[in-house]
N, C-alpha and C positions, 0 to 999 in steps of 0.2 A: 504493499500499501504505501509505504514511504515513497519508493523508487518510481510507482506511477505519479506521487503528485511531484515529486522534483522533473519527471520528463514532460508532464504539462504544462509546469513551473516555464521550461525551460524552451516550450513551444509557444507558448502566450510571449514570452521575452523578443524571441523571432520574429512574429507576428509584428509585435511594436516597434522594436527598433529598426527593421528591415523592411520600410514602406516598398522597397523596388518589387519585393517578393506577392507583398500584397498588392501593387498595382497590375503584375499581372492577370489577375482575374477581371471580368468587368464589374462595374459600379454595381449591377441591385446583388451578386451572385457574393459581393465583399458585406455588403447589409445581411445576408442570411447567413452568412458565418456569425455578426456581429447580435444575432435575435435575440431580444429579452424573451419570448414566447415564440412558441410556434406560431406560423404564419403560414397564412392558404393563398394569401392574394400577392402580387407583384408588379410592381408597374417602371415606366421609364416616359421623359417626356423630353424630346429637344425642341426647346420655344422658339427660336429663330424657323428652325426645317418647318416645323408645325405651322406658323402664321404666315410661311412663304402660300406652301401649298392653300390656307384657306384665303387667303387674298387671291391666288390663281383662280381659286374655285366659284372667286367673288361672295364669299361669306360677309356676313355685314360687322361683323364680331371678332376681334381677335386678343389673344393672349396680351400682358404687358412686355415691353421691349427691357425688362430689366432684370428680367433673368432667364439665365443662359440654360440651364438644366435643371429637371427635376427626378429623381428616383425615390423608390421606395417600396417597403414592406407593410402588409398590415392583415390581421387574424379579421376576415371577413364575418357577417351575421349574412348568410346568404339568403335568409328566407326575405330581409329586411331591405337587403343590399345596402347595409350599412358597416362601416367599419367598426369594429368592439376598439378595436387600438391601431395608429397607422406610425410608422413611424421613417425619416429619411432624409433627404438632404434637396438644398438647392443653392445653385451655383448664380449668385449676385453677380454684377458689373459694379455695385459697389459693396465692401465690407460693411458692417453694421455694430456700434457698440454696446455691451451690455449694460451698461448702465444708462444709456441715453437714451437705448430701445426702452428697455423698463419703464425709465418715468413719460414716454411718449403712451404706449398702450394703459399704463395704470397700472405696472403689474411690478416686481422684483426680482432681486436677485438673492441668487441661491447658488449654496457650491452645492456640487453634488459629485461625487469622486474626484475630487480636487479639482474640479473642472468649473467653472461661473457658468451657470444658466438665467435665464427670464423665463418666471412663471405671469403668464398671461392670465388676464382675468377672464378670457375666451376660451378655459381649458386646453391651452396650450401650452407644454415649455421650447425655450428657444435657444440653440445651443451655439453660440456664434466660434468660428471656427478659431483655432490658433495655429498649425500645422498650415491649413490652408484658410488663410480669411476669407476667401469669398464664399468659401463654404456657410450655408447655415443649417445645423438641424433642428429637425421638429418631427416632435412627437406629441400625439393626441391619445386620449386624454391624459389630464396631469396625477399622473399614476409615479410618483416618486419614486418608488419600490423598481416599478419598472425600468423609468427611465435610468436608473442607478444600474439594472441590470444591461442596458442599452450601451449606457457607456464604457464600464467594462466589458472586453467582448468574452463572446463566451464560445466555444467552437464544437461542443458536444449535442447541438442540436441537429438529428437526422433527419434532412428531408427528401421526399421520395423523386426517383432519377427526371421523372414528371417535370417537377416543380423546376429542381436542379438544370437539368438541360434551358427550361425556357430563362431560368438568369444568368444563362452564359451565351446567350445571344448576341451577337458582335452589336454596340451600341451605333456604333459610324453609318447603321444601314439604316437606323431606325428615324423615324418622324413622335413615335407615338406607340407603347406597347402599353398591353394590361393580360395579365393570367391572373385564373382562377382553379386551384385545384377544387375537383368536386368528386374524388375517390370514393364509394361506399355512401355517398350522400342520401342516392336514392333508390325505394324499393320499387321491383316493376309492378307488383301488385294494385297500390293505390295508384301508382303513373297509370295504367291501362285504361282503367276506368275515366281515369280524368281527360286521358285522349279520343275516348267514345264521344262522335258527334261532331270530331274535327271537320271537314270539307277536303281539305288537305291530305288528309293519310289513302282516300281514293280507294281501291282494292286491298289494302293493305290490313291486313287483322291486328286491334290496338296490342293485343297483350304479344305480338313476335316486335311491332317497333317498341315497346316499352322493354323488352327485355336487353335491345339493342342500348337504348338511351338510358338504362340505367345501370349500364355497363360504364360511362361517361369516367372520363380520369381528369380531366380541364377542359377550359378553353382559355382561348389565347385570340386577341384582339391584337392585329400590326397593321401600322402605316407606315410604310417605307418613304424615303425621300426623293419621290416623282411625283405622285399626283393621289389625291383624293379618289379618282376614279378606281383606284386600286387597294380600297379596302378588303383586308383580311381580317375572316373568321378560323378560325381552327376548331376544331371539336377532337379530343383524343377518346378512343373507345380501348378498351378490352377485350370486343368482339367487331368483328368486319362491319362498316355500315354502309357496305357498300349497295344494299338493298332499298337504303332511304335515297341515294344519292338524286334519283326523279323528284321527289317531292319535298326535299329540305328545304330550299327554297320557301317554296309556301308556307309547309307547316311551323317553320321561324318566326315566320311572317305570323300566322296564324296565333300560333304561342304567346309572345309577345305582345299581341292586338287583346286578346282575352286577359293577359297581365298588365293591363294600362300603359304597357310602352311600346307605341305605335311606331315600327318605322315601315312602313308601306314600298320603299327602297328597295328592300332584302328581297322580295319578288322577281327585283329583274337581275338578282346575282347570280353568275353561274357556280353551279356544284363540282367536286371532281373529289375523288377518293381513292387514298395509296395507303395499302397497307390497313390498320384501323383508324386511320386521319380521314375525316372529313371535311372538307374548306371549300367555304364560299368565300365569292370573290365581287366586287362591283364598285358603284358610288356611293358615297355615304351625304346624310342631308346635315347641314348643320343641327337642324335638335336632335339627330340622333348621336351626333359628336358630340354638344355638348352635353345633353345627358350622360356620355362615358365619362367626362373628365369632370364633371360633379359628382362622381361616386365618391371619390375621395377628395379629401381637401385641405391635403397640403399645397396644392400649386398655388389656390388662393391667400390663404395663410401667407405664404412666400412674398406673394404679390402686394400683399399689405404693407408687409414690410418695408421690401424694398423700393416703392409706393410714396412712403411715410417722409417729409419732409421733419425737420427738425423745428416740432412746437413745443416742445416740453415746458417753455414760460409762455405762453399765450394760450388761454384758456380757451377762448374765443375763435384762435384759428382752429384749434384741435377741433371743437365742435362743430367748425365749418367742415372740414378734414373728414371728420369722422360721419357727418351728415351726407357730404355728398359719395364717400365710399356708397353707404348706408344705401341711399338711393339709387346710386348707378347697379349695385347687386340685383336690386329687388326689380329696375328696370330689364335687367337681364333676364329675370324669371318671367315676366311678362310676356317677354318675346319670344323666350322659348315657348309659354305659354298660348300664346296667336301660334307662330310657325308649325306649330304639333298639329299631325293629321290623326287622328280617330276615325274609323270606319264603323265605330258602336258609340250609343252616345255612355253607354256604362264604362266603358275605356277612356272618354272623356273625361266621365265622373273622376274615375279612378286618378289620370292626370292632376287634374285642377287640386285632388283634394294633398296629391303630394308636393304639388307647387305649393299650395299654403303652408305646409308643414314646413316646408324648406323656407320661407318668410318669417316663420314661427321663431325660427333657428336663429335667423342674422344676429351678432351683437349689436347691444344699443348702445353701450357705452358709451359717453362721451356724444351723443346723438341728439339733438335738437329735437324737445317730447312733440311739437307740430311735425317732425318728421316720422317719427315713432308711432303717430296716430295715422297717417299716411299707411304707414307698413299695415298696421293692423286690419285696417277699413279694407285694401287690397286683400289679405289674407281672407279676412272675411268676406268678403264678393265672390271670389274663388272655392269658400268653400260651403259656402249657399249656394251657389251655383251647383257642385255638385251632390248637395242634400237634395237637392230644387228636382235633380237629374234623376237623381236612385228614386225618389217618391213617384216623380211620371212614370217611370218603368213599373216600379209597383202597383199604378192602378192602371198600366197599361195592359198587365200581367193577369190583374181579377178581370178586366173587360172580356180579355180572351179566354180564358177558363170560361167564362157566360156564354160566350161565343161557341165554344166545345163542343157544346150542349147540343147542339144543333148539327148532324154531319149528313142530313138528306135522307133520302128510300131510295126504293125500288118499286117502280110500277108496273105491274104484268110481265113480270119478268125480265124485261128490259130496263135499257139503262136512262135513269133519267136523273137530269140535274138538278140541283135545289138550286136555284135562283139566292139563296139566301146562306149559300156555303161558309161555312166557319171561316172555311182557308182564304179566302178573300176577303173576309173581313178582316181578319184578324190582321192579311197584308197591312189594311187600310189604319189599321188600330198602331201598329206598326210605324207606318209613315207620320201618322199624328204624334204620336211618342219621340219619333227622330226629330221634326218639326217642330216643338216645342222645346224639348231638349238644345235644341241647336240656336234657337230664336233668344231663350234665354241668356246663351253662352253669348251671345253676340252685344246683347243690353249690358253683362257684365262689362264685356269688354268696353262698352261705350263710355258705362260710368268709370274703367278705372282709366280710360285715355281723359275723360275731361279731368279726374281728381289731379293726376298727374301734369297736366300743363300747368293747374291753380299751382298745387308745391313748388312746381319748376321757377316758377314768378314770383312768388313771395320769398323763396329759399334764396331767389339771388338777387333778388331784392335787400333783402336781410344781409346777407354775407358780402356782398357785393364781390363775388364770383359765380361761373355760367353752372348754371346746374344740369 
């Protein structure tokens, strides 16, 4: 036991003293080596490259130009698509000072494992770089023990070959990459039931499809350096997915739609299989890409730090800056909502509800009270629209149930068409429900636009800066 401890200490000292050995690894692989707790998700963003591709694609919004790279690991709650914890680094164009950052954030400087860290009220630890001053370490939430485990390298977490291989992808060819491990997560029995009724299955038996899908080991999303027309999603299975090749795009689009994540462009993607890997490739919309980038928060946290001017001694400027940042974040969410294309009213309700919760979770520290009220009002309108749509669907369901009691009848043994056919009535009921839902949605957006214009004028006048 004594010798094993000495060997471990020697390896650790080599890792710390000889950075050139560590630098041979890709950044994400190094992060996995230092993981404070088992992770199931990894990601990488080359901001200048992704910005160029977004500009070429005509996207209206892009990331800040004050960040070069972001890479991270996380333990993902896959049911809610939210990280339980996330840790990573951002390369900034300008290094940050711990004391000044803490003061401007309204936080404090702590010392963990002999290193200065900034505790932010937004449940985030920031770790300014020492060896690499341009690197900013970020960990969420503010779990001090987790941070200590991250700052002290641990080399004994054994990751699956799948996640390890994904972590070692050459970053020089990537604009964006995200991988989530899914092994042993899904049971084929309940999955088969959930697949029943999917139009995209065509003649495939739900049980057979479920067995393949339940063997999934992970999913990886990749954007290279050439074009957003070459967006790639790869699914790794332990069984051959070749039988899904012809239905994969439609099936993925339908599953996403049913779970409130409409991505209609998926239907245009080309599918291919190689061994146990199924790949889909095609163009990606701004809404879909923005949704993926917003799953993890480290990029937005780094942007807030990189874009923050020195306002520690000017309380009014702090409020002005924070209020504008809050306003910009809400408007980004509004545009995501406006651009979202749901095929069903239920999916639209789910999307709006998620966006309302996203607004609720925005930090309000040092934000003008009137701006906070604006955010609350926008969230309530989106949430109210989601509730209205669900109530409309419930009422439509009751009407359809009553209509279903009239199934027509046969006369003299010959076919007889009932002009009061329940099928026709139910189609009309569905159309009316959709019309009411989208009418309510457009009305909500119209109110939001009016509130946005009013608060923009008021805040611009109040703080003498353009909101």
